[in-house]
DRENTORKOL-3810 file (N, C-alpha, C; in nm, 4 decimals):
REM DRENTORKOL-3810
@n.u->0.0838; n.v->-0.1171; n.w->0.0000; ca.u->0.0000; ca.v->0.0000; ca.w->0.0000; c.u->0.0886; c.v->0.1237; c.w->0.0000
@n.u->0.0567; n.v->0.2168; n.w->-0.0897; ca.u->0.1352; ca.v->0.3392; ca.w->-0.0917; c.u->0.0689; c.v->0.4463; c.w->-0.0047
@n.u->0.1380; n.v->0.5579; n.w->0.0124; ca.u->0.0895; ca.v->0.6640; ca.w->0.1010; c.u->-0.0439; c.v->0.7224; c.w->0.0536
@n.u->-0.0593; n.v->0.7380; n.w->-0.0756; ca.u->-0.1837; ca.v->0.7926; ca.w->-0.1304; c.u->-0.3030; c.v->0.7027; c.w->-0.0970
@n.u->-0.2870; n.v->0.5730; n.w->-0.1145; ca.u->-0.3943; ca.v->0.4799; ca.w->-0.0816; c.u->-0.4267; c.v->0.4865; c.w->0.0670
@n.u->-0.3244; n.v->0.4976; n.w->0.1498; ca.u->-0.3443; ca.v->0.5104; ca.w->0.2934; c.u->-0.4237; c.v->0.6360; c.w->0.3267
@n.u->-0.3951; n.v->0.7456; n.w->0.2581; ca.u->-0.4692; ca.v->0.8698; ca.w->0.2809; c.u->-0.6162; c.v->0.8535; c.w->0.2425
@n.u->-0.6416; n.v->0.7820; n.w->0.1343; ca.u->-0.7797; ca.v->0.7563; ca.w->0.0938; c.u->-0.8527; c.v->0.6749; c.w->0.2010
@n.u->-0.7888; n.v->0.5726; n.w->0.2530; ca.u->-0.8530; ca.v->0.4908; ca.w->0.3564; c.u->-0.8819; c.v->0.5737; c.w->0.4810
@n.u->-0.7891; n.v->0.6592; n.w->0.5188; ca.u->-0.8104; ca.v->0.7448; ca.w->0.6351; c.u->-0.9246; c.v->0.8424; c.w->0.6104
@n.u->-0.9355; n.v->0.8940; n.w->0.4885; ca.u->-1.0451; ca.v->0.9855; ca.w->0.4549; c.u->-1.1793; c.v->0.9131; c.w->0.4605
@n.u->-1.1842; n.v->0.7928; n.w->0.4079; ca.u->-1.3080; ca.v->0.7139; ca.w->0.4125; c.u->-1.3484; c.v->0.6930; c.w->0.5578
@n.u->-1.2535; n.v->0.6558; n.w->0.6399; ca.u->-1.2804; ca.v->0.6339; ca.w->0.7823; c.u->-1.3323; c.v->0.7620; c.w->0.8484
@n.u->-1.2717; n.v->0.8752; n.w->0.8138; ca.u->-1.3075; ca.v->1.0030; ca.w->0.8764; c.u->-1.4473; c.v->1.0504; c.w->0.8393
@n.u->-1.4923; n.v->1.0211; n.w->0.7173; ca.u->-1.6210; ca.v->1.0764; ca.w->0.6716; c.u->-1.7338; c.v->0.9736; c.w->0.6681
@n.u->-1.7069; n.v->0.8509; n.w->0.7064; ca.u->-1.8127; ca.v->0.7491; ca.w->0.7007; c.u->-1.9272; c.v->0.7856; c.w->0.7943
@n.u->-2.0467; n.v->0.7437; n.w->0.7564; ca.u->-2.1637; ca.v->0.7724; ca.w->0.8400; c.u->-2.1801; c.v->0.6650; c.w->0.9470
@n.u->-2.2899; n.v->0.6724; n.w->1.0195; ca.u->-2.3102; ca.v->0.5818; ca.w->1.1329; c.u->-2.3221; c.v->0.4352; c.w->1.0932
@n.u->-2.3520; n.v->0.4064; n.w->0.9674; ca.u->-2.3572; ca.v->0.2658; ca.w->0.9244; c.u->-2.2349; c.v->0.2265; c.w->0.8409
@n.u->-2.1314; n.v->0.3119; n.w->0.8430; ca.u->-2.0049; ca.v->0.2772; ca.w->0.7804; c.u->-1.9929; c.v->0.3072; c.w->0.6325
@n.u->-2.0832; n.v->0.3874; n.w->0.5776; ca.u->-2.0761; ca.v->0.4207; ca.w->0.4356; c.u->-2.0156; c.v->0.5592; c.w->0.4168
@n.u->-1.9419; n.v->0.5752; n.w->0.3079; ca.u->-1.8823; ca.v->0.7051; ca.w->0.2749; c.u->-1.9128; c.v->0.7375; c.w->0.1290
@n.u->-1.9468; n.v->0.8641; n.w->0.1034; ca.u->-1.9803; ca.v->0.9087; ca.w->-0.0324; c.u->-1.8640; c.v->0.9834; c.w->-0.0951
@n.u->-1.8561; n.v->0.9758; n.w->-0.2253; ca.u->-1.7460; ca.v->1.0312; ca.w->-0.3013; c.u->-1.7225; c.v->1.1791; c.w->-0.2720
@n.u->-1.8252; n.v->1.2615; n.w->-0.2679; ca.u->-1.8038; ca.v->1.4047; ca.w->-0.2459; c.u->-1.7454; c.v->1.4321; c.w->-0.1079
@n.u->-1.7874; n.v->1.3576; n.w->-0.0083; ca.u->-1.7316; ca.v->1.3755; ca.w->0.1261; c.u->-1.5851; c.v->1.3330; c.w->0.1297
@n.u->-1.5550; n.v->1.2201; n.w->0.0670; ca.u->-1.4168; ca.v->1.1699; ca.w->0.0632; c.u->-1.3280; c.v->1.2680; c.w->-0.0120
@n.u->-1.3735; n.v->1.3096; n.w->-0.1300; ca.u->-1.2952; ca.v->1.4009; ca.w->-0.2129; c.u->-1.2699; c.v->1.5333; c.w->-0.1413
@n.u->-1.3730; n.v->1.5870; n.w->-0.0787; ca.u->-1.3576; ca.v->1.7133; ca.w->-0.0059; c.u->-1.2566; c.v->1.6973; c.w->0.1069
@n.u->-1.2643; n.v->1.5882; n.w->0.1791; ca.u->-1.1708; ca.v->1.5620; ca.w->0.2886; c.u->-1.0262; c.v->1.5570; c.w->0.2378
@n.u->-1.0095; n.v->1.5055; n.w->0.1171; ca.u->-0.8755; ca.v->1.4939; ca.w->0.0578; c.u->-0.8319; c.v->1.6194; c.w->-0.0174
@n.u->-0.9217; n.v->1.7157; n.w->-0.0322; ca.u->-0.8889; ca.v->1.8367; ca.w->-0.1069; c.u->-0.8983; c.v->1.8183; c.w->-0.2573
@n.u->-0.9750; n.v->1.7189; n.w->-0.3015; ca.u->-0.9918; ca.v->1.6924; ca.w->-0.4444; c.u->-1.1192; c.v->1.7582; c.w->-0.4952
@n.u->-1.1156; n.v->1.8044; n.w->-0.6189; ca.u->-1.2333; ca.v->1.8627; ca.w->-0.6838; c.u->-1.2734; c.v->1.7716; c.w->-0.7988
@n.u->-1.3500; n.v->1.6677; n.w->-0.7683; ca.u->-1.3857; ca.v->1.5701; ca.w->-0.8711; c.u->-1.4907; c.v->1.6218; c.w->-0.9689
@n.u->-1.5541; n.v->1.7342; n.w->-0.9373; ca.u->-1.6543; ca.v->1.7916; ca.w->-1.0265; c.u->-1.5877; c.v->1.8683; c.w->-1.1402
@n.u->-1.4887; n.v->1.9505; n.w->-1.1077; ca.u->-1.4273; ca.v->2.0388; ca.w->-1.2066; c.u->-1.2913; c.v->1.9936; c.w->-1.2581
@n.u->-1.2307; n.v->1.8971; n.w->-1.1945; ca.u->-1.0964; ca.v->1.8540; ca.w->-1.2341; c.u->-1.0982; c.v->1.7085; c.w->-1.2823
@n.u->-1.0694; n.v->1.6900; n.w->-1.4088; ca.u->-1.0620; ca.v->1.5535; ca.w->-1.4624; c.u->-0.9492; c.v->1.4753; c.w->-1.3961
@n.u->-0.8398; n.v->1.5429; n.w->-1.3664; ca.u->-0.7264; ca.v->1.4755; ca.w->-1.3024; c.u->-0.7649; c.v->1.4251; c.w->-1.1634
@n.u->-0.8360; n.v->1.5072; n.w->-1.0860; ca.u->-0.8794; ca.v->1.4651; ca.w->-0.9533; c.u->-0.9801; c.v->1.3512; c.w->-0.9625
@n.u->-1.0715; n.v->1.3610; n.w->-1.0582; ca.u->-1.1715; ca.v->1.2553; ca.w->-1.0785; c.u->-1.1022; c.v->1.1241; c.w->-1.1146
@n.u->-1.0044; n.v->1.1291; n.w->-1.2037; ca.u->-0.9291; ca.v->1.0105; ca.w->-1.2442; c.u->-0.8534; c.v->0.9519; c.w->-1.1240
@n.u->-0.7894; n.v->1.0392; n.w->-1.0461; ca.u->-0.7158; ca.v->0.9944; ca.w->-0.9283; c.u->-0.8088; c.v->0.9212; c.w->-0.8314
@n.u->-0.9258; n.v->0.9783; n.w->-0.8070; ca.u->-1.0224; ca.v->0.9138; ca.w->-0.7179; c.u->-1.0631; c.v->0.7777; c.w->-0.7737
@n.u->-1.0978; n.v->0.7760; n.w->-0.9000; ca.u->-1.1442; ca.v->0.6528; ca.w->-0.9649; c.u->-1.0386; c.v->0.5422; c.w->-0.9576
@n.u->-0.9185; n.v->0.5736; n.w->-0.9993; ca.u->-0.8120; ca.v->0.4736; ca.w->-1.0024; c.u->-0.7746; c.v->0.4254; c.w->-0.8623
@n.u->-0.7658; n.v->0.5170; n.w->-0.7695; ca.u->-0.7256; ca.v->0.4782; ca.w->-0.6343; c.u->-0.8313; c.v->0.3911; c.w->-0.5671
@n.u->-0.9576; n.v->0.4273; n.w->-0.5818; ca.u->-1.0609; ca.v->0.3450; ca.w->-0.5188; c.u->-1.0697; c.v->0.2073; c.w->-0.5841
@n.u->-1.0486; n.v->0.1990; n.w->-0.7139; ca.u->-1.0492; ca.v->0.0669; ca.w->-0.7780; c.u->-0.9324; c.v->-0.0182; c.w->-0.7283
@n.u->-0.8159; n.v->0.0432; n.w->-0.7094; ca.u->-0.7008; ca.v->-0.0298; ca.w->-0.6549; c.u->-0.7294; c.v->-0.0784; c.w->-0.5127
@n.u->-0.7924; n.v->0.0077; n.w->-0.4327; ca.u->-0.8265; ca.v->-0.0315; ca.w->-0.2954; c.u->-0.9291; c.v->-0.1442; c.w->-0.2938
@n.u->-1.0221; n.v->-0.1402; n.w->-0.3881; ca.u->-1.1212; ca.v->-0.2486; ca.w->-0.3974; c.u->-1.0524; c.v->-0.3791; c.w->-0.4354
@n.u->-0.9650; n.v->-0.3729; n.w->-0.5350; ca.u->-0.8938; ca.v->-0.4933; ca.w->-0.5783; c.u->-0.8041; c.v->-0.5483; c.w->-0.4676
@n.u->-0.7516; n.v->-0.4594; n.w->-0.3833; ca.u->-0.6669; ca.v->-0.5024; ca.w->-0.2722; c.u->-0.7448; c.v->-0.5549; c.w->-0.1528
@n.u->-0.8779; n.v->-0.5442; n.w->-0.1587; ca.u->-0.9608; ca.v->-0.5944; ca.w->-0.0513; c.u->-0.9795; c.v->-0.4980; c.w->0.0649
@n.u->-0.9449; n.v->-0.3695; n.w->0.0464; ca.u->-0.9550; ca.v->-0.2719; ca.w->0.1544; c.u->-1.0910; c.v->-0.2025; c.w->0.1620
@n.u->-1.1618; n.v->-0.1948; n.w->0.0485; ca.u->-1.2939; ca.v->-0.1325; ca.w->0.0472; c.u->-1.3898; c.v->-0.2156; c.w->-0.0375
@n.u->-1.5170; n.v->-0.1967; n.w->-0.0099; ca.u->-1.6236; ca.v->-0.2489; ca.w->-0.0955; c.u->-1.6833; c.v->-0.1294; c.w->-0.1675
@n.u->-1.6988; n.v->-0.1401; n.w->-0.2984; ca.u->-1.7665; ca.v->-0.0376; ca.w->-0.3769; c.u->-1.9126; c.v->-0.0796; c.w->-0.3868
@n.u->-2.0004; n.v->0.0030; n.w->-0.3326; ca.u->-2.1398; ca.v->-0.0357; ca.w->-0.3204; c.u->-2.2303; c.v->0.0233; c.w->-0.4274
@n.u->-2.1970; n.v->0.1416; n.w->-0.4798; ca.u->-2.2875; ca.v->0.2047; ca.w->-0.5760; c.u->-2.2176; c.v->0.3182; c.w->-0.6494
@n.u->-2.2733; n.v->0.3526; n.w->-0.7637; ca.u->-2.2332; ca.v->0.4720; ca.w->-0.8350; c.u->-2.2855; c.v->0.5932; c.w->-0.7584
@n.u->-2.2109; n.v->0.7016; n.w->-0.7600; ca.u->-2.2556; ca.v->0.8289; ca.w->-0.7050; c.u->-2.1734; c.v->0.9370; c.w->-0.7734
@n.u->-2.2383; n.v->1.0418; n.w->-0.8162; ca.u->-2.1699; ca.v->1.1505; ca.w->-0.8878; c.u->-2.0931; c.v->1.0962; c.w->-1.0091
@n.u->-2.1490; n.v->0.9979; n.w->-1.0764; ca.u->-2.0930; ca.v->0.9382; ca.w->-1.1977; c.u->-1.9592; c.v->0.8692; c.w->-1.1749
@n.u->-1.9363; n.v->0.8221; n.w->-1.0547; ca.u->-1.8126; ca.v->0.7524; ca.w->-1.0205; c.u->-1.8473; c.v->0.6103; c.w->-0.9789
@n.u->-1.7722; n.v->0.5136; n.w->-1.0297; ca.u->-1.7972; ca.v->0.3722; ca.w->-1.0007; c.u->-1.8000; c.v->0.3442; c.w->-0.8513
@n.u->-1.7010; n.v->0.3883; n.w->-0.7798; ca.u->-1.6949; ca.v->0.3669; ca.w->-0.6346; c.u->-1.7413; c.v->0.4936; c.w->-0.5635
@n.u->-1.8614; n.v->0.5378; n.w->-0.5955; ca.u->-1.9138; ca.v->0.6611; ca.w->-0.5385; c.u->-1.9608; c.v->0.6455; c.w->-0.3958
@n.u->-2.0038; n.v->0.5260; n.w->-0.3592; ca.u->-2.0392; ca.v->0.4955; ca.w->-0.2208; c.u->-1.9581; c.v->0.3728; c.w->-0.1815
@n.u->-1.8786; n.v->0.3879; n.w->-0.0769; ca.u->-1.7872; ca.v->0.2806; ca.w->-0.0369; c.u->-1.8000; c.v->0.2503; c.w->0.1116
@n.u->-1.7446; n.v->0.1353; n.w->0.1476; ca.u->-1.7387; ca.v->0.0924; ca.w->0.2876; c.u->-1.6028; c.v->0.0254; c.w->0.3076
@n.u->-1.5404; n.v->0.0516; n.w->0.4201; ca.u->-1.4160; ca.v->-0.0169; ca.w->0.4538; c.u->-1.4449; c.v->-0.1635; c.w->0.4822
@n.u->-1.3601; n.v->-0.2514; n.w->0.4340; ca.u->-1.3688; ca.v->-0.3925; ca.w->0.4712; c.u->-1.2965; c.v->-0.4095; c.w->0.6051
@n.u->-1.2992; n.v->-0.5293; n.w->0.6592; ca.u->-1.2269; ca.v->-0.5565; ca.w->0.7835; c.u->-1.0787; c.v->-0.5259; c.w->0.7658
@n.u->-1.0246; n.v->-0.5596; n.w->0.6494; ca.u->-0.8833; ca.v->-0.5328; ca.w->0.6231; c.u->-0.8553; c.v->-0.3829; c.w->0.6168
@n.u->-0.9439; n.v->-0.3081; n.w->0.5534; ca.u->-0.9281; ca.v->-0.1633; ca.w->0.5467; c.u->-0.9383; c.v->-0.0988; c.w->0.6826
@n.u->-1.0341; n.v->-0.1444; n.w->0.7620; ca.u->-1.0511; ca.v->-0.0926; ca.w->0.8970; c.u->-0.9284; c.v->-0.1243; c.w->0.9830
@n.u->-0.8772; n.v->-0.2446; n.w->0.9711; ca.u->-0.7562; ca.v->-0.2818; ca.w->1.0456; c.u->-0.6390; c.v->-0.1924; c.w->1.0082
@n.u->-0.6252; n.v->-0.1621; n.w->0.8788; ca.u->-0.5162; ca.v->-0.0756; ca.w->0.8338; c.u->-0.5275; c.v->0.0620; c.w->0.8988
@n.u->-0.6464; n.v->0.1229; n.w->0.8903; ca.u->-0.6660; ca.v->0.2577; ca.w->0.9443; c.u->-0.6446; c.v->0.2598; c.w->1.0949
@n.u->-0.7017; n.v->0.1649; n.w->1.1638; ca.u->-0.6891; ca.v->0.1640; ca.w->1.3092; c.u->-0.5463; c.v->0.1362; c.w->1.3546
@n.u->-0.4704; n.v->0.0604; n.w->1.2778; ca.u->-0.3306; ca.v->0.0360; ca.w->1.3145; c.u->-0.2466; c.v->0.1625; c.w->1.2957
@n.u->-0.2873; n.v->0.2493; n.w->1.2058; ca.u->-0.2149; ca.v->0.3749; ca.w->1.1821; c.u->-0.2542; c.v->0.4802; c.w->1.2848
@n.u->-0.3721; n.v->0.4694; n.w->1.3435; ca.u->-0.4171; ca.v->0.5646; ca.w->1.4439; c.u->-0.3481; c.v->0.5399; c.w->1.5763
@n.u->-0.3164; n.v->0.4165; n.w->1.6070; ca.u->-0.2568; ca.v->0.3801; ca.w->1.7346; c.u->-0.1335; c.v->0.2937; c.w->1.7095
@n.u->-0.0241; n.v->0.3562; n.w->1.6657; ca.u->0.0962; ca.v->0.2754; ca.w->1.6376; c.u->0.1462; c.v->0.2063; c.w->1.7645
@n.u->0.1995; n.v->0.0868; n.w->1.7473; ca.u->0.2512; ca.v->0.0145; ca.w->1.8645; c.u->0.3727; c.v->0.0863; c.w->1.9254
@n.u->0.3892; n.v->0.0714; n.w->2.0542; ca.u->0.5058; ca.v->0.1291; ca.w->2.1217; c.u->0.6285; c.v->0.0465; c.w->2.0876
@n.u->0.7383; n.v->0.1149; n.w->2.0715; ca.u->0.8645; ca.v->0.0431; ca.w->2.0430; c.u->0.9634; c.v->0.0638; c.w->2.1533
END
């Protein structure tokens, strides 16, 4: 996992609702991306979320704002990743 993917997972965790779902506009805003006006930002969101889905870190549940992974949920693996970064082990 690269740093960018990690930032996406942290953003999903930060903006998820009470049932664990996160929407593209909330995620993008949290990351400082403008997926409405910037094709580059939209592409970055699309590619990164597809990579995270293929890696088993998120489930893509529905289209939203014309994006394949517009509504997502962290999987157990994604949640474990985020929570391990929030509370690093003592060395």
